[in-house]
VORO-912691 format. One record per atom (N, C-alpha, C): atom name; residue in one letter; x, y, z. Coordinates in steps of 0.05 Angstrom, whole numbers, plus 32768, in hexadecimal, padded with zeros to 4 digits. Example, Ala and Ser with C-alpha at 12.3 -4.5 7.8 and 13.67 -1.06 7.14 Angstrom:
BEGIN
REC  N  A  8108  7F8E  809C
REC  CA  A  80F6  7FA6  809C
REC  C  A  8108  7FBE  809C
REC  N  S  8101  7FD3  808E
REC  CA  S  8111  7FEB  808F
REC  C  S  8102  8001  809D
END
This chain:
BEGIN
REC  N  X  896B  887D  8A81
REC  CA  X  8987  887E  8A84
REC  C  X  8995  886D  8A6F
REC  N  X  89AB  8877  8A65
REC  CA  X  89BA  886A  8A50
REC  C  X  89D7  8869  8A59
REC  N  X  89E3  8851  8A58
REC  CA  X  89FE  884D  8A62
REC  C  X  8A10  8841  8A4C
REC  N  X  8A28  884D  8A4A
REC  CA  X  8A3C  8842  8A38
REC  C  X  8A55  883C  8A49
REC  N  X  8A5B  8822  8A4D
REC  CA  X  8A71  881A  8A5E
REC  C  X  8A8C  881E  8A50
REC  N  X  8A8D  881E  8A36
REC  CA  X  8AA7  8821  8A27
REC  C  X  8AB0  883F  8A28
REC  N  X  8A9D  8851  8A21
REC  CA  X  8AA4  886D  8A21
REC  C  X  8AA0  887A  8A3D
REC  N  X  8A94  886B  8A4F
REC  CA  X  8A90  8873  8A6B
REC  C  X  8A80  888D  8A6D
REC  N  X  8A67  888B  8A63
REC  CA  X  8A54  88A1  8A67
REC  C  X  8A39  8896  8A6F
REC  N  X  8A29  88A7  8A7D
REC  CA  X  8A0E  88A1  8A85
REC  C  X  89FD  88B8  8A7C
REC  N  X  89E8  88B3  8A6E
REC  CA  X  89D4  88C7  8A66
REC  C  X  89BB  88C3  8A77
REC  N  X  89B3  88D7  8A87
REC  CA  X  899B  88D6  8A97
REC  C  X  8985  88E4  8A87
REC  N  X  8971  88D5  8A7E
REC  CA  X  895D  88E1  8A6D
REC  C  X  8948  88F0  8A7D
REC  N  X  893E  8906  8A71
REC  CA  X  8928  8916  8A7D
REC  C  X  8911  8916  8A6A
REC  N  X  88F9  8912  8A73
REC  CA  X  88E1  8912  8A63
REC  C  X  88DE  892D  8A55
REC  N  X  88D7  892B  8A3B
REC  CA  X  88D1  8943  8A2A
REC  C  X  88EA  8955  8A28
REC  N  X  8902  8949  8A27
REC  CA  X  891A  8959  8A24
REC  C  X  892D  894C  8A0F
REC  N  X  8921  8941  89FA
REC  CA  X  8930  8936  89E4
REC  C  X  893C  891B  89EA
REC  N  X  8932  890D  89FE
REC  CA  X  893E  88F3  8A05
REC  C  X  893D  88DE  89EF
REC  N  X  8927  88DD  89E0
REC  CA  X  8925  88C9  89CA
REC  C  X  893B  88CE  89B5
REC  N  X  893F  88E7  89AF
REC  CA  X  8954  88EF  899C
REC  C  X  8970  88E8  89A6
REC  N  X  8975  88EF  89C0
REC  CA  X  898F  88EA  89CB
REC  C  X  8995  88CC  89CD
REC  N  X  8982  88BC  89D6
REC  CA  X  8986  889F  89D8
REC  C  X  898A  8893  89BC
REC  N  X  897B  889C  89A8
REC  CA  X  897F  8892  898D
REC  C  X  899B  8898  8983
REC  N  X  89A4  88B0  8988
REC  CA  X  89C0  88B8  8980
REC  C  X  89D5  88A7  898F
REC  N  X  89D1  88A5  89A9
REC  CA  X  89E5  8895  89B9
REC  C  X  89E6  8879  89B0
REC  N  X  89D0  886C  89AB
REC  CA  X  89CF  8850  89A1
REC  C  X  89DD  884E  8986
REC  N  X  89D6  8860  8974
REC  CA  X  89E0  885F  8959
REC  C  X  89FE  8865  8957
REC  N  X  8A07  887A  8964
REC  CA  X  8A23  8884  8960
REC  C  X  8A37  887A  8975
REC  N  X  8A2D  8874  898D
REC  CA  X  8A40  886E  89A3
REC  C  X  8A3C  8853  89B0
REC  N  X  8A25  8847  89AE
REC  CA  X  8A1F  882E  89BA
REC  C  X  8A19  8831  89D8
REC  N  X  8A10  881C  89E4
REC  CA  X  8A09  881C  8A00
REC  C  X  89EE  8810  8A04
REC  N  X  89E2  8814  8A1B
REC  CA  X  89C9  8806  8A21
REC  C  X  89B8  8818  8A33
REC  N  X  899D  8816  8A2E
REC  CA  X  898A  8825  8A3F
REC  C  X  8985  8814  8A58
REC  N  X  8982  8823  8A6E
REC  CA  X  897B  8816  8A88
REC  C  X  8966  8826  8A96
REC  N  X  8953  881A  8AA2
REC  CA  X  893F  8827  8AB2
REC  C  X  892F  883C  8AA2
REC  N  X  8929  8852  8AB1
REC  CA  X  8919  8867  8AA4
REC  C  X  8925  8882  8AAF
REC  N  X  8915  8897  8AAC
REC  CA  X  891F  88B1  8AB5
REC  C  X  8923  88B3  8AD3
REC  N  X  8919  88A0  8AE2
REC  CA  X  891D  88A1  8AFF
REC  C  X  8933  888E  8B08
REC  N  X  8941  8882  8AF5
REC  CA  X  8956  886F  8AFC
REC  C  X  896D  887D  8B09
REC  N  X  897A  8870  8B1B
REC  CA  X  8991  887B  8B2A
REC  C  X  89AA  8870  8B1D
REC  N  X  89BE  8881  8B18
REC  CA  X  89D7  8879  8B0D
REC  C  X  89E3  8864  8B1F
REC  N  X  89EA  884C  8B14
REC  CA  X  89F5  8837  8B25
REC  C  X  8A11  883E  8B2F
REC  N  X  8A18  8835  8B47
REC  CA  X  8A33  883C  8B52
REC  C  X  8A4A  8835  8B40
REC  N  X  8A48  8820  8B30
REC  CA  X  8A5E  8819  8B1E
REC  C  X  8A63  882E  8B08
REC  N  X  8A51  8841  8B05
REC  CA  X  8A54  8856  8AF1
REC  C  X  8A5A  8871  8AFD
REC  N  X  8A61  8872  8B17
REC  CA  X  8A66  888B  8B25
REC  C  X  8A7C  889C  8B18
REC  N  X  8A8F  888F  8B0C
REC  CA  X  8AA5  889D  8B00
REC  C  X  8AA0  88A5  8AE2
REC  N  X  8A89  889C  8AD8
REC  CA  X  8A82  88A2  8ABC
REC  C  X  8A7A  88BF  8AB9
REC  N  X  8A7C  88C9  8AA0
REC  CA  X  8A72  88E4  8A9B
REC  C  X  8A54  88E3  8A99
REC  N  X  8A46  88F1  8AAB
REC  CA  X  8A29  88F0  8AAB
REC  C  X  8A1E  890A  8AA0
REC  N  X  8A08  8908  8A91
REC  CA  X  89FC  8920  8A85
REC  C  X  89DE  891C  8A81
REC  N  X  89D0  8932  8A7E
REC  CA  X  89B4  8932  8A78
REC  C  X  89AE  894A  8A66
REC  N  X  8995  894D  8A5E
REC  CA  X  898C  8963  8A4E
REC  C  X  8975  8971  8A5C
REC  N  X  8977  898B  8A60
REC  CA  X  8961  899B  8A6B
REC  C  X  8953  89A9  8A54
REC  N  X  893B  89B3  8A5A
REC  CA  X  892B  89C1  8A46
REC  C  X  891C  89D8  8A53
REC  N  X  8919  89ED  8A45
REC  CA  X  890A  8A04  8A4F
REC  C  X  88F0  89FA  8A5B
REC  N  X  88EA  8A01  8A74
REC  CA  X  88D2  89F7  8A81
REC  C  X  88B8  89FD  8A73
REC  N  X  88B6  8A14  8A66
REC  CA  X  889E  8A1B  8A57
REC  C  X  889B  8A08  8A3F
REC  N  X  88B1  8A05  8A30
REC  CA  X  88B0  89F4  8A18
REC  C  X  88AB  89D7  8A20
REC  N  X  88B8  89CE  8A36
REC  CA  X  88B5  89B2  8A3F
REC  C  X  8899  89AC  8A47
REC  N  X  888C  89BD  8A57
REC  CA  X  8872  89B7  8A60
REC  C  X  885D  89BA  8A4A
REC  N  X  8860  89CD  8A39
REC  CA  X  884D  89D0  8A22
REC  C  X  8850  89B8  8A0F
REC  N  X  8868  89AF  8A0B
REC  CA  X  886C  8997  89FA
REC  C  X  885F  897F  8A07
REC  N  X  8862  897C  8A21
REC  CA  X  8856  8966  8A2F
REC  C  X  8838  8967  8A2D
REC  N  X  882D  897E  8A33
REC  CA  X  8810  8982  8A30
REC  C  X  8806  897C  8A14
REC  N  X  8814  8986  8A00
REC  CA  X  880D  8982  89E4
REC  C  X  880D  8965  89DD
REC  N  X  8822  8957  89E5
REC  CA  X  8824  893A  89DE
REC  C  X  880F  8929  89EB
REC  N  X  8805  8932  8A02
REC  CA  X  87F0  8923  8A11
REC  C  X  87D4  892B  8A08
REC  N  X  87CF  8945  8A08
REC  CA  X  87B4  894F  8A04
REC  C  X  87AD  8956  89E7
REC  N  X  87C0  895B  89D6
REC  CA  X  87BB  8963  89BB
REC  C  X  87C3  894E  89A6
REC  N  X  87CF  8939  89AF
REC  CA  X  87D6  8923  899C
REC  C  X  87CE  8908  89AA
REC  N  X  87D5  88F3  899E
REC  CA  X  87CF  88D8  89AA
REC  C  X  87E5  88CE  89BB
REC  N  X  87F3  88DF  89C9
REC  CA  X  880A  88D6  89D9
REC  C  X  8805  88D2  89F6
REC  N  X  87ED  88CB  89FE
REC  CA  X  87E6  88C8  8A1A
REC  C  X  87E8  88AB  8A23
REC  N  X  8800  88A0  8A22
REC  CA  X  8804  8884  8A28
REC  C  X  8803  887E  8A46
REC  N  X  8803  8892  8A57
REC  CA  X  8802  888E  8A74
REC  C  X  87E8  8896  8A81
REC  N  X  87D4  889C  8A71
REC  CA  X  87B9  88A2  8A7C
REC  C  X  87B5  88BD  8A89
REC  N  X  87C5  88D1  8A81
REC  CA  X  87C2  88EB  8A8E
REC  C  X  87A8  88F9  8A87
REC  N  X  879C  88F3  8A70
REC  CA  X  8782  88FF  8A69
REC  C  X  876D  88F5  8A7D
REC  N  X  876E  88DC  8A84
REC  CA  X  875C  88D1  8A98
REC  C  X  8760  88DE  8AB3
REC  N  X  8779  88E3  8ABA
REC  CA  X  877F  88F1  8AD3
REC  C  X  8772  890D  8AD3
REC  N  X  8774  891B  8ABD
REC  CA  X  8768  8935  8ABA
REC  C  X  874A  8933  8ABF
REC  N  X  873E  8921  8AB1
REC  CA  X  8721  891D  8AB3
REC  C  X  8719  8916  8ACF
REC  N  X  8727  8903  8ADB
REC  CA  X  8721  88FB  8AF7
REC  C  X  8724  8911  8B0B
REC  N  X  8735  8925  8B05
REC  CA  X  8739  893C  8B17
REC  C  X  8727  8953  8B0F
REC  N  X  8713  894E  8AFD
REC  CA  X  8701  8963  8AF3
REC  C  X  8710  897A  8AE7
REC  N  X  8725  8974  8AD8
REC  CA  X  8734  8988  8AC9
REC  C  X  8730  8984  8AAC
REC  N  X  8734  8999  8A9C
REC  CA  X  8732  8997  8A7F
REC  C  X  874E  8990  8A74
REC  N  X  8750  898F  8A5A
REC  CA  X  8769  898A  8A4D
REC  C  X  8777  89A4  8A45
REC  N  X  8770  89BA  8A52
REC  CA  X  877D  89D3  8A4C
REC  C  X  8799  89D2  8A58
REC  N  X  87AB  89E3  8A4F
REC  CA  X  87C6  89E4  8A59
REC  C  X  87C6  89EA  8A77
REC  N  X  87B7  89FE  8A7F
REC  CA  X  87B8  8A06  8A9C
REC  C  X  87AD  89EF  8AAD
REC  N  X  8798  89E0  8AA5
REC  CA  X  878F  89CA  8AB5
REC  C  X  87A3  89B3  8AB5
REC  N  X  87B0  89AE  8A9E
REC  CA  X  87C5  899A  8A9D
REC  C  X  87DB  89A1  8AB1
REC  N  X  87E3  89BB  8AB3
REC  CA  X  87F7  89C3  8AC5
REC  C  X  87EE  89C1  8AE2
REC  N  X  87D4  89C6  8AE7
REC  CA  X  87CA  89C2  8B02
REC  C  X  87CC  89A5  8B0B
REC  N  X  87C7  8992  8AF8
REC  CA  X  87CA  8976  8AFE
REC  C  X  87E7  8970  8B05
REC  N  X  87FA  897B  8AF4
REC  CA  X  8816  8976  8AF9
REC  C  X  881F  8981  8B13
REC  N  X  8815  8998  8B1A
REC  CA  X  881B  89A5  8B34
REC  C  X  8812  8992  8B4B
REC  N  X  87FB  8987  8B48
REC  CA  X  87F0  8975  8B5D
REC  C  X  8801  895B  8B5F
REC  N  X  880A  8951  8B48
REC  CA  X  881A  8938  8B47
REC  C  X  8836  893E  8B53
REC  N  X  8841  8955  8B4C
REC  CA  X  885A  895D  8B58
REC  C  X  8873  894D  8B54
REC  N  X  8874  893C  8B3F
REC  CA  X  888B  892B  8B3C
REC  C  X  8898  892C  8B20
REC  N  X  8894  8942  8B12
REC  CA  X  889F  8944  8AF7
REC  C  X  88B5  8959  8AF4
REC  N  X  88C1  8960  8B0A
REC  CA  X  88D6  8974  8B0A
REC  C  X  88F0  8968  8B00
REC  N  X  88FD  8975  8AED
REC  CA  X  8917  896C  8AE4
REC  C  X  892B  896C  8AFB
REC  N  X  8928  8980  8B0C
REC  CA  X  893A  8982  8B23
REC  C  X  8937  896A  8B36
REC  N  X  891E  8960  8B39
REC  CA  X  891A  8949  8B4A
REC  C  X  8926  8930  8B3E
REC  N  X  8924  892D  8B23
REC  CA  X  8931  8917  8B16
REC  C  X  894F  8917  8B1B
REC  N  X  895A  892F  8B1A
REC  CA  X  8977  8931  8B1D
REC  C  X  8980  892D  8B3A
REC  N  X  896F  8934  8B4D
REC  CA  X  8975  8930  8B69
REC  C  X  897B  8913  8B6F
REC  N  X  896D  8901  8B61
REC  CA  X  8971  88E4  8B65
REC  C  X  898E  88DC  8B5E
REC  N  X  899A  88EA  8B4B
REC  CA  X  89B4  88E3  8B41
REC  C  X  89CA  88F6  8B4B
REC  N  X  89C4  8908  8B5D
REC  CA  X  89D8  891A  8B67
REC  C  X  89E4  892B  8B51
REC  N  X  89FD  892F  8B52
REC  CA  X  8A0B  8941  8B3F
REC  C  X  8A0E  8933  8B24
REC  N  X  8A07  8941  8B0F
REC  CA  X  8A0C  8937  8AF4
REC  C  X  8A23  8949  8AE9
REC  N  X  8A34  893D  8AD8
REC  CA  X  8A4A  894C  8ACD
REC  C  X  8A42  8962  8ABA
REC  N  X  8A2E  895C  8AA9
REC  CA  X  8A27  8970  8A95
REC  C  X  8A08  8970  8A92
REC  N  X  89FD  8989  8A90
REC  CA  X  89E1  898C  8A8A
REC  C  X  89E0  899C  8A70
REC  N  X  89D7  898E  8A5B
REC  CA  X  89D4  899A  8A40
REC  C  X  89B9  89A8  8A3F
REC  N  X  89B7  89BB  8A2E
REC  CA  X  899D  89C8  8A29
REC  C  X  8992  89BF  8A0E
REC  N  X  8979  89B7  8A0E
REC  CA  X  896C  89AE  89F5
REC  C  X  896D  89C5  89E0
REC  N  X  896B  89DD  89E9
REC  CA  X  896B  89F4  89D7
REC  C  X  8986  89F7  89C9
REC  N  X  899C  89EB  89D4
REC  CA  X  89B7  89EC  89C8
REC  C  X  89C2  89D0  89C4
REC  N  X  89B1  89BD  89C0
REC  CA  X  89B9  89A1  89C2
REC  C  X  89CF  8999  89AF
REC  N  X  89CE  89A3  8996
REC  CA  X  89E3  899B  8983
REC  C  X  89FF  89A3  898D
REC  N  X  8A02  89BC  8994
REC  CA  X  8A1C  89C6  899E
REC  C  X  8A23  89BA  89B8
REC  N  X  8A11  89B9  89CB
REC  CA  X  8A17  89AE  89E6
REC  C  X  8A1F  8991  89E4
REC  N  X  8A10  8981  89D5
REC  CA  X  8A16  8964  89D3
REC  C  X  8A32  8960  89C8
REC  N  X  8A38  896F  89B3
REC  CA  X  8A52  896B  89A5
REC  C  X  8A6A  8974  89B6
REC  N  X  8A65  8981  89CD
REC  CA  X  8A7A  8988  89E0
REC  C  X  8A7E  8974  89F6
REC  N  X  8A6E  895F  89F6
REC  CA  X  8A72  894A  8A0B
REC  C  X  8A8D  893C  8A07
REC  N  X  8A9A  8934  8A1C
REC  CA  X  8AB6  8929  8A1A
REC  C  X  8AB9  8910  8A0A
REC  N  X  8AA4  8900  8A07
REC  CA  X  8AA7  88E7  89F7
REC  C  X  8AA0  88EB  89DA
REC  N  X  8A97  8903  89D2
REC  CA  X  8A91  8909  89B6
REC  C  X  8AAA  8913  89A8
REC  N  X  8AB5  8902  8996
REC  CA  X  8ACF  8909  8989
REC  C  X  8ACB  8917  896E
REC  N  X  8AB4  8913  8961
REC  CA  X  8AAF  8921  8948
REC  C  X  8A92  892A  8948
REC  N  X  8A8C  893F  893A
REC  CA  X  8A71  894B  893A
REC  C  X  8A5C  8936  8932
REC  N  X  8A46  8936  8941
REC  CA  X  8A2F  8925  893A
REC  C  X  8A16  8937  8938
REC  N  X  8A04  892F  8926
REC  CA  X  89EA  893D  8924
REC  C  X  89D6  892F  8935
REC  N  X  89C6  893E  8943
REC  CA  X  89B2  8933  8955
REC  C  X  8999  892D  8945
REC  N  X  898F  8914  8945
REC  CA  X  8977  890D  8936
REC  C  X  895F  891A  8944
REC  N  X  894A  891E  8935
REC  CA  X  8930  8928  8941
REC  C  X  891D  8911  8942
REC  N  X  891C  8904  8959
REC  CA  X  890A  88ED  895E
REC  C  X  88F3  88F7  896F
REC  N  X  88DB  88EF  8968
REC  CA  X  88C3  88F7  8977
REC  C  X  88BD  8915  8977
REC  N  X  88C8  8923  8965
REC  CA  X  88C3  8940  8964
REC  C  X  88A6  8945  895C
REC  N  X  8897  8952  896D
REC  CA  X  887B  8958  8968
REC  C  X  8879  8974  895B
REC  N  X  8867  8975  8948
REC  CA  X  8862  898F  893A
REC  C  X  884C  899D  8949
REC  N  X  8852  89B2  8957
REC  CA  X  883E  89C2  8964
REC  C  X  8847  89DF  8964
REC  N  X  8835  89F1  8968
REC  CA  X  883D  8A0E  8968
REC  C  X  8852  8A12  897E
REC  N  X  8861  8A28  897B
REC  CA  X  8876  8A2E  898F
REC  C  X  8869  8A32  89AA
REC  N  X  8878  8A2B  89BF
REC  CA  X  886D  8A2D  89DA
REC  C  X  8866  8A4A  89E1
REC  N  X  8874  8A5D  89D5
REC  CA  X  886D  8A79  89DB
REC  C  X  8851  8A80  89D3
REC  N  X  8847  8A74  89BD
REC  CA  X  882C  8A7A  89B3
REC  C  X  8817  8A6B  89C3
REC  N  X  881E  8A57  89D3
REC  CA  X  880B  8A47  89E2
REC  C  X  880A  8A4E  89FF
REC  N  X  881E  8A5D  8A09
REC  CA  X  8820  8A64  8A25
REC  C  X  880D  8A7A  8A2D
REC  N  X  87F8  8A74  8A3C
REC  CA  X  87E6  8A89  8A46
REC  C  X  87F0  8A92  8A62
REC  N  X  87E4  8AA7  8A6C
REC  CA  X  87ED  8AB2  8A86
REC  C  X  87EA  8A9F  8A9D
REC  N  X  87D3  8A91  8A9F
REC  CA  X  87D0  8A7D  8AB5
REC  C  X  87E5  8A67  8AB4
REC  N  X  87EA  8A5E  8A9C
REC  CA  X  87FE  8A48  8A99
REC  C  X  881A  8A53  8A9F
REC  N  X  8820  8A6B  8A97
REC  CA  X  883B  8A77  8A9D
REC  C  X  883F  8A78  8ABB
REC  N  X  882B  8A81  8AC9
REC  CA  X  882C  8A84  8AE6
REC  C  X  8830  8A68  8AF3
REC  N  X  8821  8A54  8AEA
REC  CA  X  8824  8A39  8AF4
REC  C  X  883F  8A2D  8AEF
REC  N  X  8849  8A30  8AD7
REC  CA  X  8864  8A25  8AD0
REC  C  X  8879  8A33  8AE1
REC  N  X  8876  8A4D  8AE4
REC  CA  X  888A  8A5C  8AF4
REC  C  X  888A  8A51  8B11
REC  N  X  8873  8A4C  8B1C
REC  CA  X  8872  8A42  8B38
REC  C  X  887B  8A25  8B3A
REC  N  X  8870  8A14  8B28
REC  CA  X  8876  89F7  8B2A
REC  C  X  8894  89F2  8B24
REC  N  X  889F  8A00  8B11
REC  CA  X  88BA  89F9  8B08
REC  C  X  88CE  8A0F  8B0E
REC  N  X  88C9  8A1D  8B24
REC  CA  X  88DB  8A33  8B2B
REC  C  X  88F8  8A29  8B2D
REC  N  X  88FC  8A11  8B38
REC  CA  X  8917  8A06  8B3B
REC  C  X  8924  8A01  8B20
REC  N  X  8915  89FB  8B0B
REC  CA  X  8920  89F7  8AF0
REC  C  X  892D  8A10  8AE6
REC  N  X  891F  8A26  8AEA
REC  CA  X  8929  8A40  8AE0
REC  C  X  8944  8A46  8AED
REC  N  X  8946  8A41  8B06
REC  CA  X  895E  8A46  8B15
REC  C  X  8974  8A31  8B0F
REC  N  X  896D  8A17  8B12
REC  CA  X  8981  8A02  8B0F
REC  C  X  898C  89FF  8AF3
REC  N  X  897B  8A05  8ADF
REC  CA  X  8984  8A02  8AC3
REC  C  X  8987  8A1C  8AB4
REC  N  X  8986  8A32  8AC3
REC  CA  X  898C  8A4C  8AB8
REC  C  X  897A  8A54  8AA0
REC  N  X  8960  8A52  8AA4
REC  CA  X  894C  8A5B  8A91
REC  C  X  893F  8A74  8A9B
REC  N  X  8937  8A85  8A89
REC  CA  X  892A  8A9E  8A90
REC  C  X  890C  8A99  8A97
REC  N  X  8904  8AA3  8AAE
REC  CA  X  88E8  8AA1  8AB5
REC  C  X  88D9  8AB9  8AAA
REC  N  X  88C3  8AB5  8A9D
REC  CA  X  88B3  8ACA  8A92
REC  C  X  889F  8AD4  8AA6
END
């Protein structure tokens, strides 16, 4: 979570939805301070502030998450060990099975903690969406922080993984208006 008391906005960050880029931009161009993590609750003193977050296509989000953990050195929370301990491989479908079992990585669940947010931007349209926020007075370019180079999610999505993502993140497709394949 990122709060600016002067411009009266709160950004609620979502994992694998451009949060590093958004926080870098907010710090650089607008000022403010980071508080808590993605599960932080907006403090009551900020109830009147403009609140926003960024959503991401569930297929792209989960494949990016899998790629950063299983295909790069980005496993800072020990998920590879969890896979191994559950007798699962590092395949995308096994990774999704683990996520399904954990059941706590839904963007919708993160948002439920904070109730209604004023604006939900889409990562796929981040430049345009961000520049339409009420506190943005002149156009800003969104930096690309932590951008991983991997093949497009469309090329990595197999049938088993598609079915799992559709089931696990059904609420994302509805709540954030993404097309389910």
